[in-house]
Structures are given as structure tokens and as C-alpha cells.
VOGU-845892 format. One line per field, with one value per residue (C-alpha): y, z, x. Coordinates in Angstrom, 3 decimals. Each point is the difference from the previous one (the first is absolute). Layout:
Y: Y | ...
Z: Z | ...
X: X | ...
***
This chain:
Y: 3.975 | -1.538 | -2.905 | -0.853 | -3.306 | 0.936 | -2.776 | 1.005 | -2.377 | -1.594 | -0.372 | -3.382 | -0.149 | -0.653 | 3.208 | 1.966 | -1.203 | 0.449 | 1.173 | -3.320 | -1.858 | 2.833 | 0.471 | -3.716 | 0.038 | 3.053 | -1.541 | -3.175 | 1.986 | 2.305 | -2.366 | -3.426 | -2.787 | -1.465 | 3.327 | 0.893 | -3.378 | 0.501 | 3.427 | -1.479 | -2.598 | 2.770 | 2.047 | -3.067 | -0.648 | 3.632 | -0.233 | -3.341 | 1.580 | 2.962 | -2.362 | -2.045 | 3.161 | 1.213 | -3.457 | 0.273 | 3.588 | 1.035 | 2.435 | 0.663 | 3.657 | 0.648 | 2.341 | -1.250 | 2.373 | -1.311 | 1.355 | 0.750 | -0.577 | 2.715 | -1.118 | -1.708 | -1.493 | -2.095 | 1.387 | -0.628 | -3.590 | -0.393 | 1.177 | -2.494 | -2.820 | 0.750 | -0.076 | -3.329 | -1.478 | 1.029 | -1.697 | 3.045 | -1.037 | 3.631 | 0.049 | -3.489 | 1.242 | 3.057 | -2.199 | -2.213 | 3.086 | 1.250 | -3.420 | 0.268 | 3.421 | 2.525 | 2.896 | 0.943 | 3.755 | 1.917 | 0.964 | 1.688 | 2.592 | -1.685 | 2.742 | -0.160 | -3.811 | 0.042 | 2.627 | -2.120 | -3.164 | 1.808 | 0.997 | -3.605 | -1.181 | 2.718 | -1.198 | -3.680 | 0.488 | 2.283 | -1.367 | 1.036 | 0.249 | 3.781 | 0.353 | -2.199 | 2.033 | 3.308 | -1.177 | -1.268 | 3.317 | 1.947 | -2.297 | 0.540 | 3.734 | -0.362 | -3.197 | 1.493 | 2.734 | -2.538 | -2.271 | 2.911 | 0.828 | -3.609 | -0.104 | 3.162 | -1.349 | -3.366 | 1.666 | 2.349 | -2.934 | -1.745 | 3.198 | 0.625 | -3.524 | -1.663 | 1.077 | 0.242 | -3.422 | -1.762 | -2.098 | 0.063 | -2.129 | 1.575 | -2.178 | 2.336 | -0.221 | 0.596 | 2.943 | 2.044 | 2.416 | 0.220 | 0.057 | 3.644 | 1.158 | -1.766 | 1.817 | 0.096 | -1.964 | -3.038 | -2.579 | -1.849 | -3.593 | -1.415 | -3.677 | 0.009 | 2.554 | 2.186 | 0.939 | -3.671 | -0.665 | 2.948 | -1.217 | -3.447 | 1.477 | 2.254 | -2.911 | -2.108 | 2.683 | 0.750 | -3.683 | 0.361 | 0.759 | -1.511 | -3.596 | -0.702 | 3.055 | -0.954 | -3.472 | 1.596 | 2.219 | -2.943 | -1.951 | 3.016 | 0.451 | -3.533 | -0.293 | 0.399 | 3.744 | 1.869 | 3.327 | 2.995 | 3.239 | 2.567 | 3.626 | 2.217 | -0.246 | 3.218 | 1.131
Z: 12.937 | -2.904 | -2.069 | -3.634 | -1.561 | -3.621 | -2.562 | -3.541 | -2.195 | -3.425 | -1.442 | -1.207 | -3.253 | 1.935 | 2.007 | -3.203 | -0.536 | -3.583 | -1.011 | 0.983 | -3.284 | -2.058 | 2.386 | -0.191 | -3.805 | -0.146 | 2.483 | -2.063 | -3.230 | 1.302 | 2.280 | -1.479 | 1.593 | 2.078 | 1.558 | 0.688 | 1.658 | 2.155 | 0.988 | 0.964 | 2.162 | 1.615 | 0.814 | 1.511 | 2.076 | 1.118 | 1.321 | 1.671 | 1.913 | 1.067 | 1.143 | 2.134 | 1.701 | 1.015 | 1.126 | 2.899 | 0.963 | 2.588 | -2.011 | 2.189 | -0.474 | -2.654 | -2.693 | -3.570 | -2.933 | -3.568 | -3.426 | -1.857 | 3.015 | -0.355 | 2.823 | 3.350 | 2.008 | -1.961 | -3.379 | 0.774 | 0.933 | -3.286 | -1.914 | 1.964 | -0.753 | -3.726 | 0.162 | 1.817 | -2.671 | -2.692 | 1.847 | 1.308 | 2.541 | 1.102 | 0.972 | 1.484 | 2.422 | 0.921 | 0.547 | 2.383 | 1.868 | 0.452 | 1.237 | 2.646 | 1.205 | -2.382 | -1.336 | -3.668 | -0.639 | -3.105 | -1.581 | -3.349 | -1.648 | -2.353 | -2.643 | -0.281 | -0.217 | -2.573 | -2.079 | -0.271 | -0.742 | -2.687 | -1.735 | 0.028 | -1.494 | -2.629 | -1.081 | 0.007 | -1.783 | -2.748 | -3.371 | -1.994 | 0.677 | -0.485 | 2.549 | 2.453 | -0.421 | 0.366 | 3.185 | 1.403 | -0.688 | 1.640 | 3.023 | 0.247 | 0.327 | 3.031 | 1.560 | 2.416 | 1.187 | 0.577 | 1.935 | 2.216 | 0.773 | 0.926 | 2.188 | 1.859 | 0.612 | 1.266 | 2.316 | 1.376 | 0.684 | 1.989 | 1.820 | 0.962 | 0.912 | 1.596 | 3.631 | 2.595 | 1.125 | -2.954 | -2.755 | -3.626 | -3.029 | -3.447 | -3.128 | -2.801 | -3.525 | -0.129 | -2.392 | 2.757 | 2.176 | 3.263 | 2.673 | -0.343 | 0.324 | 3.302 | 3.338 | 1.719 | 3.035 | -2.127 | 0.144 | -3.317 | -0.255 | -3.505 | -0.409 | -3.317 | -1.351 | -2.352 | -2.028 | -0.734 | -1.014 | -2.401 | -1.337 | -0.663 | -1.881 | -2.039 | -0.865 | -1.021 | -2.298 | -1.653 | -0.556 | -0.811 | 2.756 | 2.812 | 0.164 | 3.279 | 1.651 | -1.269 | 1.541 | 3.298 | -0.006 | -0.838 | 2.947 | 2.299 | -0.935 | 1.018 | 3.153 | 3.502 | 0.690 | 2.715 | 1.347 | -0.991 | 1.945 | -2.751 | -0.328 | -2.215 | -3.707 | -1.989 | -1.179
X: -5.152 | -1.895 | 1.324 | -0.653 | 1.072 | 0.601 | -0.456 | 1.070 | -1.959 | 0.178 | -3.483 | -1.224 | -1.979 | -3.206 | 0.478 | -0.552 | -3.562 | -1.203 | 3.490 | 1.602 | -0.428 | 1.441 | 2.943 | 0.849 | -0.159 | 2.237 | 2.422 | 0.361 | 0.323 | 2.738 | 1.939 | -0.629 | -2.017 | 2.859 | 1.017 | -3.628 | -0.645 | 3.112 | -1.303 | -3.397 | 1.801 | 2.060 | -3.094 | -1.691 | 3.131 | 0.014 | -3.554 | 0.680 | 2.900 | -2.170 | -2.751 | 2.423 | 1.255 | -3.444 | -1.132 | 2.461 | -0.891 | -2.594 | -2.149 | -3.040 | -1.117 | 2.645 | -1.313 | 0.322 | 0.465 | -0.076 | 0.978 | -3.256 | -2.290 | -2.648 | -2.312 | -0.154 | -2.842 | -2.524 | 1.063 | 3.667 | -0.849 | -1.884 | 3.086 | 2.104 | -2.427 | 0.170 | 3.795 | -0.093 | -2.270 | 2.468 | 2.892 | 1.881 | 2.643 | 0.240 | -3.683 | 0.251 | 2.664 | -2.091 | -3.059 | 1.997 | 1.247 | -3.563 | -1.137 | 2.720 | -1.147 | 1.592 | -2.107 | -0.317 | 0.250 | -1.050 | 3.312 | -0.645 | -2.209 | -2.477 | 0.148 | 3.807 | 0.086 | -2.822 | 1.771 | 3.145 | -1.962 | -2.008 | 3.231 | 1.237 | -3.290 | 0.163 | 3.452 | -0.964 | -3.323 | 1.357 | -1.111 | 3.063 | 3.716 | -0.086 | -2.850 | 1.893 | 3.190 | -1.842 | -1.752 | 3.294 | 1.769 | -2.831 | 0.183 | 3.768 | -0.638 | -2.278 | 1.412 | 2.526 | -2.348 | -2.771 | 2.359 | 1.091 | -3.626 | -0.693 | 3.131 | -0.995 | -3.493 | 1.321 | 2.536 | -2.672 | -2.332 | 2.730 | 0.961 | -3.631 | -1.150 | 3.052 | -0.125 | 2.752 | 1.223 | -1.624 | 1.565 | -1.061 | 0.833 | 0.170 | -0.058 | 1.047 | 1.387 | 3.745 | -0.429 | -1.659 | 1.974 | -1.930 | 2.692 | 1.180 | -3.611 | -0.675 | -0.027 | 3.399 | -1.200 | -0.886 | 2.782 | 0.105 | 1.215 | 0.358 | -0.780 | 1.876 | 2.462 | -2.055 | 3.065 | 0.742 | -3.613 | 0.184 | 3.332 | -1.470 | -2.963 | 2.276 | 2.313 | -2.986 | -1.383 | 3.326 | 0.702 | 3.674 | 2.446 | 1.996 | -1.287 | 1.813 | -1.548 | -3.451 | 0.385 | 1.083 | -3.079 | -2.263 | 1.438 | -0.423 | -3.650 | -0.992 | 2.139 | -1.455 | -0.384 | 1.863 | -1.209 | 2.096 | -0.391 | 0.192 | 0.932 | -2.175 | 0.734 | 0.353 | -3.431
***
């Protein structure tokens, strides 16, 4: 039996590198400064709760897989160091895990990650509204297919590198759909309910909706996580 602790994540601004400033500006413009600040506080609380969970866990020889991590070894450590410098709580947690004996594993294909990032930059750097809209529409056409390719690659990496009797930890954006693509002998334990993370993000983007439900989701995101043994989601 192999075990995978599945952590559906909410990215901080700093996790987005050169895209961070534009994302923050867009967030404030679309949601308002107060709502955006509340969201930033929620995301910080989310990562604090994840950090507290792993601080109490024996993680020696655990294998760590990370959304967007295109290398391991010395290059993987360099990527981690850059994330730490920028203030990423996600990378801070991974760095602590490695210091306590966990092993970072290359998780993604560089060309696929670069392709998605290039599309984001193309949209952000468009000089006119019409160019921005055209780039966005083109990205919408390839987005789902690109995400599926990334998901298949990530699942295959876990299937191939997580050996019998080992435990892995996957930090992955909630929009991904990895679980149905994992080998049947991998027991998946969610640290947070992916469906609730997605619901929170959807509620945030839409702005208007059930205020009570949004508050419930916000409270859930920052509370101490409890492992959920999950059944495969529909692919």
C-alpha cells in the first residue's frame, strides 16, 4: 500500500512570481480592497493551519510533490530558495519538511508549465484591450486540454516514484483533478476537502451569493485540517 497526503492549495500572490502584482491589482479592482484584504488574510490563515499540521507529523523519507515543481535535486532546491526569498508560505513548509528528512520530487513537465505561464504573460502584457481579450479567448480554448496534460503528467510521476510502503505529500492547486488518475493501490488522504476549496474560490470570484455559506467556507479554510480518506472523483 502507498499513501498520498493530498493538499489542495490556494496560491498566495508571491507564489505567482512576476504575475503577482498584476493579480493583486485585478483582485482589488474586481472585488474591492476590503474583500481582497479579507481573502489575503484567509489564505495566510490557510497556510498557517497547514504548517501546524505538518509540524506535528513525522515526515522522514516522505516524498514531496509540488504544483509547478519542474525539477528536484540542486535545481529543485534553487527553485525552493527563490520561493522562500519571495515569502511563499507554501515553499517555506516544503523547506521545513526537507530539513526534517522529506525528499523533494520533480512533479511537473517544464514545457507544459512554461506554456501555461507564457499564456498568462501574453494576456497580462497585451498593449490594448482588444489584444488582451483575443489572448484570453485563445487561452480559454486550450486551457482545459493543457490542464489535463499537466494532471496526467503529475499523476504518472507519483505512480512511478512513490514506492510500496512509502508516503507522499502533494501540494496542488484545487483546480487540478489528479486523484482519478492515480494508481488504485495509492490510498489518498485529503488534508482539506478539495470541493470546499473550489467552492470558496468560485464564491470569491462571483462576489454575489450566499454570504452565510461564504463565511462558513472561510472559517473551514483556516481551521485545523483533518485527514479525509477520499474516493476517486469523476475524471
